[in-house]
KOLKOL-814692 format. One record per residue (C-alpha): residue number from 1; z, y, x. Coordinates in nm, 2 decimals. Example, Ala and Ser with C-alpha at 12.3 -4.5 7.8 and 13.67 -1.06 7.14 Angstrom:
% KOLKOL-814692
1  0.78  -0.45  1.23
2  0.71  -0.11  1.37
This chain:
% KOLKOL-814692
1  0.00  0.00  0.00
2  -0.10  0.34  0.13
3  0.21  0.56  0.10
4  0.00  0.88  0.13
5  0.25  1.06  0.36
6  0.19  1.22  0.70
7  0.51  1.06  0.83
8  0.44  0.73  1.00
9  0.69  0.45  1.05
10  0.69  0.52  1.42
11  0.80  0.88  1.38
12  0.47  1.06  1.43
13  0.25  1.27  1.20
14  -0.08  1.11  1.09
15  -0.38  1.29  0.94
16  -0.76  1.29  0.93
17  -1.05  1.52  0.99
18  -1.36  1.55  0.78
19  -1.68  1.62  0.98
20  -1.94  1.68  0.70
21  -2.31  1.63  0.75
22  -2.53  1.58  0.44
23  -2.84  1.65  0.24
24  -2.86  1.81  -0.10
25  -3.16  1.72  -0.33
26  -3.33  2.04  -0.46
27  -3.35  1.99  -0.84
28  -3.42  2.36  -0.92
29  -3.73  2.42  -1.13
30  -3.78  2.79  -1.10
31  -3.74  3.07  -0.84
32  -3.58  3.40  -0.92
33  -3.65  3.59  -0.60
34  -3.57  3.96  -0.63
35  -3.49  4.27  -0.43
36  -3.12  4.31  -0.36
37  -3.15  4.65  -0.20
38  -3.23  4.80  0.14
39  -3.09  4.78  0.49
40  -2.98  5.11  0.65
41  -3.32  5.13  0.83
42  -3.51  5.11  0.50
43  -3.62  4.74  0.54
44  -3.60  4.54  0.22
45  -3.31  4.30  0.15
46  -3.41  4.01  -0.08
47  -3.25  3.69  -0.20
48  -3.52  3.45  -0.06
49  -3.25  3.25  0.12
50  -3.10  3.14  -0.21
51  -3.42  2.97  -0.32
52  -3.53  2.71  -0.06
53  -3.85  2.51  -0.11
54  -3.72  2.16  -0.06
55  -3.42  1.95  0.03
56  -3.12  2.13  0.19
57  -2.99  1.97  0.51
58  -2.65  2.05  0.66
59  -2.60  1.88  1.00
60  -2.27  2.02  1.10
61  -2.05  2.19  0.83
62  -1.70  2.32  0.89
63  -1.46  2.05  1.00
64  -1.17  2.01  0.76
65  -0.83  1.86  0.86
66  -0.67  1.66  0.57
67  -0.29  1.63  0.61
68  -0.10  1.44  0.34
69  0.23  1.61  0.25
70  0.54  1.44  0.39
71  0.62  1.39  0.02
72  0.32  1.23  -0.17
73  0.42  1.40  -0.49
74  0.35  1.74  -0.33
75  -0.02  1.67  -0.26
76  -0.23  1.73  0.04
77  -0.31  2.02  0.27
78  -0.66  2.10  0.39
79  -0.70  2.32  0.71
80  -1.03  2.48  0.77
81  -1.09  2.44  1.14
82  -1.31  2.74  1.20
83  -1.06  2.98  1.03
84  -0.77  2.81  1.21
85  -0.94  2.84  1.55
86  -0.99  3.22  1.49
87  -0.64  3.28  1.38
88  -0.50  3.08  1.67
89  -0.64  3.34  1.91
90  -0.45  3.62  1.73
91  -0.09  3.54  1.63
92  -0.03  3.90  1.54
93  -0.26  3.85  1.25
94  0.02  3.66  1.06
95  0.12  3.98  0.88
96  0.07  4.10  0.52
97  0.01  4.47  0.45
98  0.31  4.69  0.37
99  0.31  4.88  0.04
100  0.15  5.22  0.11
101  0.31  5.55  0.02
102  0.21  5.67  -0.32
103  0.31  5.98  -0.52
104  0.13  6.08  -0.83
105  0.34  6.39  -0.86
106  0.25  6.52  -0.52
107  -0.12  6.43  -0.57
108  -0.13  6.63  -0.90
109  0.05  6.93  -0.73
110  -0.20  6.93  -0.45
111  -0.50  6.89  -0.68
112  -0.41  7.15  -0.94
113  -0.55  7.50  -0.90
114  -0.24  7.66  -1.04
115  0.12  7.56  -1.00
116  0.23  7.28  -1.23
117  0.56  7.32  -1.40
118  0.80  7.03  -1.43
119  0.74  7.02  -1.81
120  0.37  6.98  -1.76
121  0.41  6.71  -1.51
122  0.65  6.52  -1.75
123  0.39  6.56  -2.03
124  0.12  6.43  -1.80
125  0.32  6.11  -1.73
126  0.39  6.06  -2.10
127  0.02  6.07  -2.17
128  -0.08  5.81  -1.92
129  -0.23  5.48  -2.05
130  0.00  5.18  -2.03
131  -0.18  5.00  -1.74
132  -0.16  5.31  -1.53
133  0.21  5.35  -1.60
134  0.27  4.99  -1.50
135  0.08  5.04  -1.18
136  0.29  5.35  -1.09
137  0.61  5.19  -1.19
138  0.54  4.90  -0.96
139  0.37  5.08  -0.67
140  0.49  5.44  -0.65
141  0.72  5.52  -0.36
142  0.81  5.86  -0.50
143  1.15  5.88  -0.69
144  1.01  6.17  -0.89
145  0.73  5.96  -1.03
146  0.98  5.68  -1.11
147  1.24  5.90  -1.28
148  0.97  6.06  -1.50
149  0.85  5.72  -1.61
150  1.22  5.61  -1.67
151  1.28  5.92  -1.88
152  0.97  5.83  -2.08
153  1.06  5.47  -2.16
154  1.45  5.48  -2.18
155  1.69  5.70  -2.36
156  1.98  5.80  -2.14
157  2.33  5.94  -2.18
158  2.35  6.22  -1.91
159  2.61  6.40  -1.72
160  2.63  6.75  -1.88
161  2.67  6.92  -1.54
162  2.42  6.73  -1.32
163  2.18  6.59  -1.58
164  2.19  6.26  -1.40
165  2.20  5.94  -1.61
166  2.55  5.81  -1.69
167  2.44  5.53  -1.93
168  2.19  5.42  -2.19
169  2.18  5.50  -2.56
170  2.24  5.19  -2.77
171  2.19  5.10  -3.13
172  2.30  4.78  -3.32
173  2.05  4.52  -3.42
174  2.05  4.33  -3.75
175  2.32  4.10  -3.62
176  2.54  4.39  -3.51
177  2.47  4.33  -3.14
178  2.42  4.64  -2.92
179  2.07  4.69  -2.80
180  1.96  4.96  -2.55
181  1.70  5.21  -2.69
182  1.40  5.13  -2.48
183  1.05  5.23  -2.57
184  0.88  4.98  -2.33
185  1.09  4.68  -2.21
186  0.82  4.56  -1.96
187  0.79  4.91  -1.81
188  1.17  4.93  -1.78
189  1.18  4.59  -1.60
190  0.91  4.69  -1.36
191  1.07  5.02  -1.28
192  1.41  4.87  -1.23
193  1.27  4.63  -0.96
194  1.12  4.92  -0.76
195  1.35  4.99  -0.46
196  1.24  5.36  -0.47
197  1.40  5.42  -0.81
198  1.72  5.62  -0.75
199  2.03  5.40  -0.75
200  2.20  5.57  -1.04
201  1.90  5.49  -1.25
202  1.90  5.13  -1.13
203  2.26  5.09  -1.22
204  2.25  5.22  -1.58
205  1.92  5.05  -1.65
206  1.98  4.70  -1.53
207  2.26  4.65  -1.28
208  2.58  4.75  -1.46
209  2.76  4.44  -1.60
210  2.67  4.40  -1.97
211  2.37  4.63  -1.98
212  2.13  4.34  -2.02
213  2.33  4.14  -2.27
214  2.64  3.95  -2.34
215  2.63  3.69  -2.06
216  2.98  3.64  -1.94
217  3.09  3.70  -1.58
218  3.28  3.38  -1.49
219  3.30  3.41  -1.11
220  3.31  3.68  -0.84
221  3.29  3.71  -0.46
222  3.44  4.01  -0.30
223  3.64  3.87  0.00
224  3.44  4.09  0.23
225  3.46  4.46  0.12
226  3.10  4.51  0.23
227  2.97  4.26  -0.02
228  3.02  4.20  -0.39
229  2.86  3.92  -0.61
230  2.91  3.85  -0.98
231  2.85  3.50  -1.13
232  2.69  3.52  -1.47
233  2.69  3.23  -1.72
234  2.36  3.19  -1.91
235  2.46  2.99  -2.21
236  2.13  2.97  -2.39
237  1.91  2.89  -2.10
238  1.57  2.75  -2.04
239  1.76  2.50  -1.83
240  1.93  2.24  -2.06
241  2.31  2.26  -2.05
242  2.29  2.62  -1.93
243  2.28  2.77  -1.59
244  2.46  3.02  -1.37
245  2.33  3.32  -1.17
246  2.50  3.46  -0.86
247  2.39  3.83  -0.88
248  2.45  4.10  -0.62
249  2.68  4.34  -0.81
250  2.60  4.70  -0.91
251  2.82  4.83  -0.62
252  2.63  4.62  -0.36
253  2.26  4.70  -0.43
254  2.02  4.47  -0.25
255  1.65  4.47  -0.31
256  1.52  4.36  0.04
257  1.61  4.08  0.27
258  1.64  4.35  0.54
259  1.95  4.49  0.35
260  2.10  4.14  0.29
261  2.40  4.06  0.51
262  2.55  3.72  0.60
263  2.84  3.81  0.38
264  2.60  3.86  0.08
265  2.43  3.52  0.13
266  2.77  3.35  0.19
267  2.90  3.50  -0.13
268  2.61  3.38  -0.34
269  2.62  3.04  -0.19
270  3.00  3.01  -0.21
271  2.97  3.07  -0.59
272  2.71  2.79  -0.61
273  2.93  2.55  -0.42
274  3.24  2.65  -0.61
275  3.08  2.62  -0.95
276  2.93  2.28  -0.87
277  3.25  2.14  -0.73
278  3.47  2.27  -1.01
279  3.24  2.14  -1.29
280  3.23  1.80  -1.13
281  3.61  1.79  -1.07
282  3.68  1.88  -1.43
283  3.45  1.60  -1.55
284  3.62  1.36  -1.32
285  3.97  1.47  -1.42
286  4.07  1.55  -1.06
287  4.20  1.86  -0.88
288  4.40  2.14  -1.03
289  4.30  2.32  -1.35
290  4.04  2.58  -1.23
291  4.08  2.84  -1.50
292  4.33  3.06  -1.33
293  4.08  3.34  -1.25
294  4.09  3.29  -0.88
295  3.81  3.24  -0.63
296  3.87  2.94  -0.41
297  3.90  3.01  -0.04
298  3.70  2.80  0.21
299  3.98  2.55  0.27
300  4.04  2.50  -0.10
301  3.67  2.45  -0.15
302  3.65  2.20  0.12
303  3.95  2.01  0.00
304  3.81  1.99  -0.35
305  3.47  1.86  -0.21
306  3.65  1.59  -0.02
307  3.85  1.48  -0.33
308  3.53  1.46  -0.53
309  3.36  1.24  -0.27
310  3.66  1.01  -0.25
311  3.66  0.96  -0.63
312  3.29  0.97  -0.70
313  3.24  0.59  -0.70
314  3.52  0.53  -0.95
315  3.51  0.83  -1.18
316  3.18  0.89  -1.36
317  3.03  1.22  -1.45
318  2.77  1.32  -1.70
319  2.57  1.50  -1.43
320  2.42  1.36  -1.11
321  2.20  1.63  -0.95
322  2.20  2.00  -0.87
323  1.93  2.24  -0.95
324  1.91  2.55  -0.74
325  1.65  2.82  -0.69
326  1.60  3.18  -0.57
327  1.31  3.39  -0.68
328  1.30  3.67  -0.42
329  1.09  3.98  -0.51
330  0.91  4.10  -0.82
331  0.57  4.24  -0.91
332  0.37  4.31  -1.22
333  0.00  4.35  -1.25
334  -0.16  4.64  -1.45
335  -0.34  4.37  -1.65
336  -0.01  4.26  -1.79
337  0.04  3.95  -1.58
338  0.39  3.90  -1.44
339  0.35  3.79  -1.07
340  0.70  3.66  -1.00
341  1.00  3.57  -1.20
342  1.28  3.77  -1.03
343  1.45  4.06  -1.19
344  1.78  4.25  -1.15
345  1.77  4.27  -0.77
346  1.87  3.97  -0.55
347  2.02  3.68  -0.72
348  2.02  3.30  -0.71
349  2.04  3.05  -1.00
350  2.19  2.70  -1.02
351  2.28  2.43  -1.27
352  2.36  2.06  -1.30
353  2.12  1.80  -1.43
354  2.25  1.51  -1.65
355  2.21  1.16  -1.52
356  2.07  1.03  -1.85
357  2.06  1.09  -2.22
358  1.95  0.89  -2.53
359  1.58  0.90  -2.62
360  1.53  1.11  -2.93
361  1.28  0.87  -3.10
362  1.42  0.54  -2.97
363  1.55  0.28  -3.22
364  1.68  0.05  -2.94
365  1.94  0.28  -2.78
366  1.72  0.35  -2.49
367  1.81  0.61  -2.24
368  1.60  0.88  -2.07
369  1.63  0.99  -1.71
370  1.59  1.37  -1.68
371  1.35  1.51  -1.42
372  1.48  1.64  -1.09
373  1.28  1.74  -0.78
374  1.54  1.57  -0.55
375  1.51  1.26  -0.77
376  1.14  1.24  -0.69
377  1.23  1.25  -0.32
378  1.49  0.98  -0.36
379  1.24  0.75  -0.53
380  1.00  0.80  -0.24
381  1.26  0.75  0.02
382  1.34  0.41  -0.14
383  0.97  0.32  -0.16
384  0.92  0.42  0.20
385  1.21  0.20  0.31
386  1.09  -0.09  0.11
387  0.73  -0.07  0.25
388  0.80  0.02  0.61
389  1.15  -0.11  0.68
390  1.24  0.23  0.83
391  1.41  0.54  0.71
392  1.18  0.82  0.60
393  1.40  1.12  0.69
394  1.49  0.98  1.03
395  1.11  0.94  1.09
396  1.04  1.28  0.96
397  1.28  1.44  1.21
398  1.13  1.23  1.49
399  0.78  1.33  1.39
400  0.88  1.70  1.41
401  1.04  1.64  1.75
402  0.73  1.44  1.87
403  0.47  1.68  1.71
404  0.14  1.74  1.88
405  -0.10  2.02  1.77
406  -0.35  1.95  1.49
407  -0.63  2.08  1.71
408  -0.50  1.87  2.01
409  -0.51  2.19  2.23
410  -0.25  2.11  2.51
411  -0.27  2.46  2.64
412  -0.09  2.60  2.33
413  0.26  2.55  2.19
414  0.31  2.25  1.96
415  0.67  2.31  1.84
416  0.71  2.33  1.46
417  1.08  2.44  1.48
418  1.16  2.80  1.42
419  1.54  2.78  1.46
420  1.79  2.49  1.50
421  2.16  2.44  1.55
422  2.37  2.12  1.56
423  2.36  2.09  1.17
424  2.03  2.22  1.04
425  1.67  2.29  1.13
426  1.44  2.57  1.01
427  1.08  2.46  1.06
428  0.72  2.48  0.95
429  0.61  2.16  0.77
430  0.30  1.99  0.91
431  0.14  2.01  0.56
432  0.22  2.36  0.41
433  0.18  2.40  0.04
434  0.22  2.78  0.01
435  0.02  2.90  0.31
436  0.33  3.04  0.47
437  0.57  2.76  0.36
438  0.88  2.70  0.58
439  1.15  2.45  0.52
440  1.52  2.42  0.60
441  1.67  2.07  0.64
442  2.01  1.92  0.74
443  2.00  1.72  1.05
444  2.33  1.54  0.97
445  2.33  1.27  0.70
446  2.39  1.51  0.41
447  2.16  1.48  0.11
448  2.33  1.72  -0.13
449  2.60  1.99  -0.13
450  2.87  1.73  -0.20
451  2.79  1.58  0.14
452  2.79  1.91  0.33
453  3.11  2.00  0.50
454  3.21  2.36  0.57
455  3.03  2.37  0.91
456  2.70  2.24  0.76
457  2.73  2.48  0.47
458  2.78  2.77  0.71
459  2.47  2.66  0.91
460  2.26  2.63  0.59
461  2.36  2.98  0.47
462  2.29  3.13  0.82
463  1.95  2.97  0.84
464  1.86  3.05  0.48
465  1.92  3.42  0.55
466  1.72  3.40  0.88
467  1.43  3.23  0.70
468  1.39  3.50  0.43
469  1.43  3.78  0.68
470  1.16  3.64  0.90
471  0.91  3.60  0.61
472  0.99  3.95  0.48
473  0.94  4.10  0.83
474  0.59  3.94  0.83
475  0.52  4.11  0.50
476  0.61  3.86  0.23
477  0.74  4.04  -0.08
478  0.77  3.75  -0.32
479  0.92  3.42  -0.21
480  1.02  3.12  -0.42
481  1.30  2.91  -0.28
482  1.37  2.56  -0.42
483  1.62  2.29  -0.33
484  1.54  1.92  -0.29
485  1.88  1.74  -0.32
486  1.98  1.38  -0.34
487  2.13  1.26  -0.67
488  2.51  1.21  -0.64
489  2.48  0.85  -0.75
490  2.20  0.76  -0.50
491  2.32  0.51  -0.23
492  2.07  0.63  0.03
493  2.23  0.75  0.36
494  1.90  0.87  0.49
495  1.80  1.15  0.25
496  1.86  1.50  0.38
497  1.92  1.82  0.19
498  1.60  2.02  0.20
499  1.50  2.37  0.10
500  1.14  2.50  0.07
501  1.06  2.87  0.12
502  0.73  2.94  -0.07
503  0.59  3.29  -0.02
504  0.33  3.41  -0.26
505  0.01  3.52  -0.09
506  -0.18  3.82  -0.22
507  -0.53  3.66  -0.20
508  -0.43  3.31  -0.32
509  -0.30  3.33  -0.68
510  -0.36  2.96  -0.74
511  -0.65  2.79  -0.91
512  -0.79  2.45  -1.01
513  -0.75  2.35  -0.64
514  -0.38  2.41  -0.63
515  -0.34  2.27  -0.98
516  -0.45  1.93  -0.83
517  -0.20  1.97  -0.55
518  -0.48  2.04  -0.30
519  -0.35  2.32  -0.07
520  -0.61  2.52  0.14
521  -0.50  2.67  0.47
522  -0.67  2.87  0.74
523  -0.43  2.83  1.03
524  -0.25  2.56  1.22
525  0.12  2.50  1.14
526  0.21  2.52  1.51
527  0.06  2.87  1.53
528  0.25  2.99  1.23
529  0.58  2.85  1.37
530  0.51  3.04  1.70
531  0.45  3.36  1.50
532  0.78  3.31  1.31
533  0.97  3.26  1.64
534  0.81  3.58  1.77
535  0.93  3.77  1.47
536  1.28  3.62  1.49
537  1.33  3.76  1.84
538  1.31  4.11  1.69
539  1.57  4.06  1.41
């Protein structure tokens, strides 16, 4: 059986290369030769090349490397050799353009023949079509533009002396719930995600606790006075059984990875560890009663984790997997397409997944196993062991250590590792899905956050912050992070805890190719790893 993974049983990466040469029968019946225009010297430019007389012969098309993903359920990566060779000669090319400065207010003032009053400028913004307002809300770097748009779409309570916003105006809906008076909710959301909107506007529009709804705050991190994180409960969630969100608080505004501190990431992750451990302990009937409105310190957290591990085999829980994700960054197209799911500045989300539940339409008392990303990995790890007699993750780590370049160029660096300590490794996968994908993996035998001691958790948090800072420094503005964790009741000692960092690329929105899990790339993973290391030295 072909396991369709790039990780061999000997601990090396395996892949193939297509060297296309072919002929195409010409079945066209008619020619449509026409003039396309003129060259600069006046000579005619036609489309004759598009209408050959006979069969088309290609003797040496671009070579394409085909690299199966380490995990077969994630598809296959195709690297275009000609593009990768070009990019290999210029590692400084691994950078995305920064957002340019844009001010509609200043442009109008410079363009107008006579002086524009503030009232006329405000009226102009109110008359702009919706798509233009969305574009400015997302892309303007001028606080004047953004406050004008905010004043148009939201109704504020203002300080009588300064005129600055103190809050929003609310009205009650049909159920008696308070709802902010907002003319355009989409416009408000886009504005609130623009870092150039003044902080007092950000706070009253989206950051102040309760302004977006009745979600209860059930956890808090403020051990370090330079950081503050709230944990919100999302009762009625798109995730069954609800989920939690660790949000940077309104007095610790963070919109960029550049502004994110280790204390911030530690706080968000601490709330994730704490919530998971406390929920499981309560289900198992162990530990003290965790309803005393107190954040666990690191020693209490570690003691609780150990107690859960010691009792896990004997005391069953309804949940057997974690679900964790981080949508970093936000954007919205003028056409009305939302480009990333983040909102309300930097936050991370997490939940627990049930181990099983009864089938809705079953008459035989059958049970259904819910989907989990880490569960797919666990199934593959077992299959790999059955078919090869070896451990997949052990071989994966060996393959990364033994890596040789895709293009076999021995004069260039072949290391896929960006950063490593004794517990974790931040690296570029041999088969990237997002073109700039990087991964974070435990080196110790730890497959989920129950199996990570406090030293491993610290290493994970440190490397996670480093990874997002590297990608942002290279120009990434939207990054999806996902966790691949072993189910709690899985007996495998081999599976490692894995995180995928998936930047969105401006010129690759996804199409039928990606829908079939075929990932197209124009660089070698070894070159991208080198570019990441170069950026890391400047952080």
